C-alpha positions in Angstrom: -16.2 22.1 8.7 -16.1 18.3 8.0 -14.3 17.0 4.9 -15.3 13.0 5.8 -13.2 10.3 4.7 -10.6 11.9 1.9 -9.3 8.4 1.0 -13.0 6.9 0.2 -15.0 9.6 -0.5 -19.0 9.3 -1.4 -20.6 10.8 -4.1 -24.2 12.3 -4.5 -26.4 10.9 -7.1 -25.5 13.1 -9.9 -25.5 16.5 -11.1 -27.8 19.1 -9.6 -28.3 22.7 -9.7 -27.0 24.3 -6.5 -29.1 26.5 -4.5 -29.1 30.1 -5.6 -30.4 33.7 -5.4 -30.4 33.7 -9.2 -32.2 30.4 -10.0 -32.7 31.5 -13.7 -29.1 32.1 -14.5 -28.6 28.9 -13.0 -30.9 27.0 -14.9 -29.5 28.6 -18.3 -26.1 27.8 -17.6 -27.1 23.8 -16.8 -29.3 24.1 -19.8 -26.6 25.5 -22.1 -24.2 22.6 -20.5 -26.4 19.8 -21.0 -27.3 21.1 -24.9 -23.4 21.3 -25.5 -22.3 18.0 -23.9 -25.3 15.5 -23.3 -23.3 12.3 -22.8 -21.3 11.3 -19.4 -17.6 11.3 -19.8 -16.7 7.6 -21.1 -14.5 6.5 -18.1 -13.2 3.4 -19.6 -11.0 5.6 -21.9 -9.2 6.9 -19.1 -6.7 4.7 -17.4 -4.6 6.6 -14.9 -2.7 3.5 -14.2 -1.3 3.8 -17.6 1.4 6.5 -18.5 0.4 9.6 -19.7 2.3 8.9 -23.1 0.2 5.2 -23.2 -3.1 7.1 -24.8 -3.7 5.3 -28.2 -5.0 7.3 -31.3 -8.6 5.9 -31.0 -9.1 6.7 -27.4 -7.8 10.1 -28.4 -10.3 10.5 -31.1 -12.9 9.2 -28.7 -12.4 12.1 -26.2 -12.0 14.6 -28.8 -15.6 13.4 -30.2 -17.0 13.0 -26.8 -15.6 17.0 -26.3 -16.6 18.4 -29.5 -19.4 20.7 -28.3 -16.9 22.7 -26.3 -14.8 22.4 -29.4 -17.2 24.0 -31.4 -17.6 26.7 -28.9 -14.6 28.0 -28.5 -14.0 27.6 -32.7 -17.0 29.9 -32.7 -15.8 32.1 -29.8 -12.2 32.2 -31.6 -13.8 33.6 -34.4 -15.8 36.2 -33.0 -12.8 37.6 -30.9 -11.1 38.1 -34.6 -14.2 39.2 -36.4 -15.4 41.6 -34.3 -12.4 44.0 -34.1 -11.7 43.5 -37.7 -15.4 44.7 -38.6 -15.0 47.5 -36.2 -12.1 48.4 -37.7 -13.4 48.6 -41.1 -16.5 50.6 -40.2 -14.2 53.4 -38.3 -11.3 53.5 -40.9 -13.7 53.2 -44.1 -16.9 55.6 -43.6 -17.8 56.6 -46.8 
């Protein structure tokens, strides 16, 4: 296995669906990711030369705006994790 030059890596043209034995599932997953987050990461907002405490409030707001699709999915997931057992418990306990 050859790693290539670790200090100066070369990158491919972009995101591509990997070859798989289940191309339907891969296409569905990539479609979901493109739906949730259609834009590229704004790398100009992230400066690794600064300390971690050097992020301004504007940069944090823009990064959260970039991540809003994932944040909505997490909120829906947490809501379902709480509501499904609660509704199931109500059905089990209140069988009138």
